[in-house]
C-alpha positions as CSV (number, residue, x, y, z in Angstrom):
1,M,-25.3,-29.4,46.8
2,D,-24.2,-29.1,43.1
3,E,-22.1,-32.0,42.2
4,N,-19.4,-29.8,40.5
5,K,-19.1,-27.6,43.6
6,K,-19.0,-30.7,45.9
7,T,-16.2,-32.3,43.9
8,G,-14.4,-29.2,42.9
9,S,-14.5,-30.2,39.2
10,R,-15.5,-28.0,36.3
11,P,-18.6,-28.5,34.2
12,P,-18.0,-30.2,30.9
13,G,-17.5,-27.9,28.0
14,S,-15.7,-25.1,29.9
15,T,-13.3,-23.3,27.7
16,Q,-9.5,-22.6,28.2
17,D,-10.3,-18.9,28.5
18,E,-12.9,-19.6,31.2
19,Q,-10.4,-21.8,33.1
20,L,-7.7,-19.2,32.8
21,L,-9.9,-16.4,34.1
22,E,-11.2,-18.3,37.0
23,S,-9.9,-17.5,40.5
24,P,-7.4,-20.2,41.4
25,R,-8.3,-22.8,44.0
26,P,-5.7,-23.1,46.8
27,D,-5.0,-26.7,46.0
28,E,-4.8,-26.2,42.2
29,F,-2.6,-23.1,41.5
30,T,0.7,-24.8,41.1
31,H,-0.8,-27.5,39.1
32,T,-2.9,-25.5,36.6
33,D,-2.1,-21.8,36.1
34,T,1.7,-22.2,36.1
35,W,1.5,-24.8,33.3
36,R,-1.2,-22.9,31.5
37,V,1.4,-20.2,30.8
38,F,3.4,-22.7,28.7
39,R,0.2,-23.7,26.8
40,I,-0.3,-20.0,26.0
41,M,3.3,-19.6,24.9
42,G,2.9,-22.7,22.7
43,E,-0.1,-21.1,21.0
44,F,1.8,-17.9,20.3
45,V,4.8,-19.8,19.0
46,E,2.6,-21.9,16.7
47,G,0.8,-18.9,15.4
48,F,4.0,-16.9,14.8
49,D,5.6,-19.9,13.1
50,E,2.6,-20.6,10.8
51,L,2.1,-16.9,9.7
52,A,5.7,-15.8,9.7
53,T,5.9,-15.3,6.0
54,L,2.6,-13.4,5.7
55,T,3.3,-9.8,4.8
56,R,0.1,-8.6,3.0
57,G,-2.8,-9.8,5.2
58,I,-6.2,-8.2,5.4
59,S,-8.6,-9.4,8.2
60,I,-12.3,-9.6,7.4
61,F,-14.8,-9.9,10.2
62,G,-18.6,-10.3,10.4
63,S,-21.5,-12.4,11.6
64,A,-21.1,-16.2,11.7
65,R,-24.9,-16.3,11.1
66,S,-25.0,-14.8,7.6
67,K,-26.3,-17.3,5.0
68,P,-24.9,-17.8,1.5
69,D,-27.8,-15.9,0.0
70,D,-27.4,-13.0,2.3
71,P,-26.3,-9.7,0.6
72,D,-23.6,-9.3,3.3
73,Y,-22.2,-12.8,2.5
74,L,-22.1,-12.0,-1.2
75,A,-20.5,-8.6,-0.6
76,A,-17.8,-10.2,1.6
77,Q,-17.1,-12.9,-1.0
78,E,-16.7,-10.2,-3.7
79,T,-14.5,-8.0,-1.4
80,A,-12.2,-10.9,-0.6
81,A,-11.9,-11.9,-4.2
82,L,-10.9,-8.4,-5.2
83,L,-8.4,-8.2,-2.4
84,A,-6.9,-11.5,-3.4
85,K,-6.5,-10.4,-7.0
86,Q,-4.5,-7.4,-5.7
87,G,-2.1,-9.8,-4.0
88,F,-3.5,-9.6,-0.4
89,A,-4.0,-12.6,1.8
90,V,-7.4,-12.8,3.4
91,I,-7.6,-13.7,7.1
92,T,-10.8,-14.6,8.9
93,G,-11.9,-16.4,12.1
94,G,-12.2,-19.5,10.0
95,G,-15.9,-20.3,10.7
96,P,-19.2,-19.9,8.9
97,G,-21.1,-16.9,7.7
98,I,-19.1,-13.8,6.7
99,M,-15.9,-15.7,7.6
100,E,-16.8,-18.4,5.1
101,A,-17.7,-15.9,2.5
102,A,-14.4,-14.1,2.8
103,N,-12.4,-17.3,2.8
104,R,-14.4,-18.5,-0.2
105,G,-13.9,-15.3,-2.2
106,A,-10.1,-15.4,-1.7
107,F,-9.9,-19.2,-2.2
108,E,-11.9,-19.2,-5.5
109,A,-9.9,-16.2,-6.8
110,G,-6.7,-18.3,-6.3
111,G,-5.4,-16.2,-3.4
112,I,-4.2,-17.0,0.1
113,S,-7.1,-17.8,2.4
114,I,-6.3,-18.1,6.1
115,G,-8.6,-19.2,8.9
116,C,-7.8,-18.6,12.6
117,N,-10.4,-20.7,14.2
118,I,-11.3,-20.8,17.9
119,E,-12.3,-23.7,20.1
120,L,-15.8,-23.0,21.6
121,P,-18.0,-25.0,24.0
122,F,-20.1,-25.8,21.0
123,E,-17.4,-26.4,18.5
124,Q,-17.1,-23.9,15.6
125,K,-16.6,-25.9,12.5
126,P,-13.9,-24.6,10.2
127,N,-15.1,-23.7,6.7
128,P,-13.7,-25.6,3.7
129,Y,-12.3,-22.5,1.8
130,Q,-8.9,-22.2,3.5
131,T,-5.4,-22.6,2.1
132,R,-4.1,-22.5,5.6
133,G,-6.0,-23.1,8.9
134,L,-5.0,-22.6,12.5
135,T,-7.0,-23.4,15.7
136,F,-6.6,-21.5,18.9
137,K,-7.8,-22.1,22.5
138,Y,-7.4,-18.6,23.7
139,F,-9.3,-15.6,22.2
140,F,-6.5,-13.1,23.1
141,V,-3.8,-15.2,21.3
142,R,-6.0,-15.4,18.2
143,K,-6.7,-11.7,18.3
144,M,-3.0,-11.0,18.4
145,M,-2.6,-12.9,15.2
146,F,-5.3,-10.7,13.4
147,V,-3.5,-7.5,14.5
148,K,0.1,-8.6,14.0
149,Y,-0.4,-10.0,10.5
150,S,-3.0,-7.6,9.0
151,L,-2.5,-4.4,7.1
152,G,-6.2,-3.5,7.5
153,F,-9.5,-4.6,9.0
154,V,-12.8,-4.9,7.0
155,I,-15.8,-5.1,9.3
156,F,-19.0,-6.5,8.0
157,P,-22.3,-6.5,9.9
158,G,-22.0,-8.8,12.9
159,G,-22.6,-9.2,16.6
160,F,-20.6,-9.0,19.8
161,G,-17.5,-10.8,18.4
162,T,-17.4,-8.5,15.4
163,L,-17.8,-5.4,17.6
164,D,-15.0,-6.7,19.8
165,E,-12.6,-6.8,16.9
166,L,-13.7,-3.4,15.7
167,F,-13.2,-1.6,19.0
168,E,-10.0,-3.5,19.7
169,A,-8.5,-2.2,16.5
170,L,-9.8,1.4,17.0
171,T,-8.4,1.4,20.6
172,L,-5.0,0.2,19.5
173,I,-4.8,2.8,16.7
174,Q,-6.2,5.7,18.9
175,T,-3.6,4.9,21.6
176,K,-0.9,4.6,19.0
177,K,-0.1,1.0,20.1
178,I,-0.1,0.1,16.4
179,R,0.2,2.3,13.3
180,D,-2.8,3.8,11.7
181,F,-4.0,1.1,9.4
182,P,-7.4,1.2,7.6
183,V,-10.5,0.1,9.4
184,V,-13.4,-0.2,7.0
185,L,-17.0,-0.7,8.1
186,F,-19.0,-2.3,5.3
187,G,-22.8,-1.6,5.1
188,S,-23.8,2.0,5.9
189,K,-27.4,1.1,6.7
190,Y,-26.2,-1.4,9.4
191,W,-23.6,1.0,10.9
192,N,-25.7,4.1,10.7
193,G,-27.1,3.9,14.2
194,L,-23.6,3.4,15.7
195,M,-22.4,6.5,13.7
196,E,-25.2,8.6,15.0
197,W,-24.4,7.5,18.6
198,F,-20.8,8.3,18.1
199,H,-21.6,11.9,17.0
200,E,-24.6,12.6,19.2
201,A,-23.5,11.0,22.5
202,V,-19.8,10.0,22.5
203,L,-18.3,13.0,20.6
204,T,-20.8,15.6,22.1
205,G,-20.0,14.2,25.5
206,G,-16.3,14.8,25.0
207,K,-15.4,11.1,25.2
208,I,-13.7,11.1,21.8
209,S,-12.4,13.7,19.5
210,E,-13.2,14.7,15.9
211,H,-9.9,13.0,14.9
212,D,-11.1,9.7,16.4
213,L,-14.0,9.7,14.0
214,R,-11.5,9.7,11.1
215,L,-9.9,6.4,12.3
216,F,-12.4,4.4,10.2
217,H,-14.2,4.5,6.9
218,V,-17.8,3.5,6.0
219,T,-18.7,2.1,2.6
220,D,-21.1,0.0,0.6
221,S,-18.7,-0.8,-2.2
222,P,-16.3,-3.8,-2.4
223,A,-14.2,-1.9,-4.9
224,E,-13.9,1.1,-2.5
225,V,-12.6,-1.3,0.2
226,V,-9.8,-2.2,-2.1
227,E,-9.1,1.4,-3.0
228,I,-8.9,2.4,0.7
229,V,-6.4,-0.5,1.4
230,L,-4.3,0.3,-1.7
231,K,-4.2,4.0,-0.8
232,S,-3.1,3.2,2.7
233,Q,-0.3,1.0,1.4
234,S,0.8,3.6,-1.1
235,E,1.0,6.3,1.6
236,L,2.9,3.9,3.9
237,N,5.4,3.1,1.1
238,H,5.9,6.8,0.5
239,L,6.6,7.4,4.1
240,S,8.9,4.4,4.2
241,D,11.0,5.9,1.4
242,R,11.3,9.3,3.1
243,F,11.7,8.0,6.7
244,P,12.9,4.4,6.6
245,D,14.2,4.3,10.1
246,E,11.1,5.8,11.7
247,I,8.8,3.4,9.8
248,R,10.9,0.4,10.7
249,I,11.0,1.3,14.4
250,S,7.2,1.9,14.5
251,Q,6.5,-1.5,13.0
């Protein structure tokens, strides 16, 4: 018999998320899940406290595997630098690859560079280009911080984690759980297959509407990313001037 099953213990390296999502053992429930709620609350409180003064954040996502000589890395670095020069804080997952590139761009431009790192079984090392860094145990708490403190998402080529952030944002906007902030996909060649699938399968099959396809932008230009974000802020400020109570309530 497997030693872990025989003793009821967990294998080394299991994450807090994994433990939370496990079915409780009869002899453990009152000793683990109940107290885990307080640990989760503590992460929310710490995140809210650390980021409470952040009002102009832009989250940048992308592959942790991109190298410093990768065109995507260089584009993310340039994009973040341009955003920082416009007074936006750059928020990333705090790790390597595109996350490092974005933090580096903002940091070297003299801007606010925030990393929301996550504890993984094989620890993700925080990159050194951060003016403020946080570490989370739970993915869902970390994702809340990205959404709550961002005025827009910029999505560079990446894998499952990047796609998760993309579709989470689109779902929240589509269902009007959050206001319609800009979601920008960078790298048309990379995203082209997804765009074709959206049009040829998802839209044609009636799973989304034409309007849903206007919830995001695709670009190959760091400067255009900044233009899209600035235009969104200008439109929001205009609405705020006309309908201050409605905008305040929606936020």
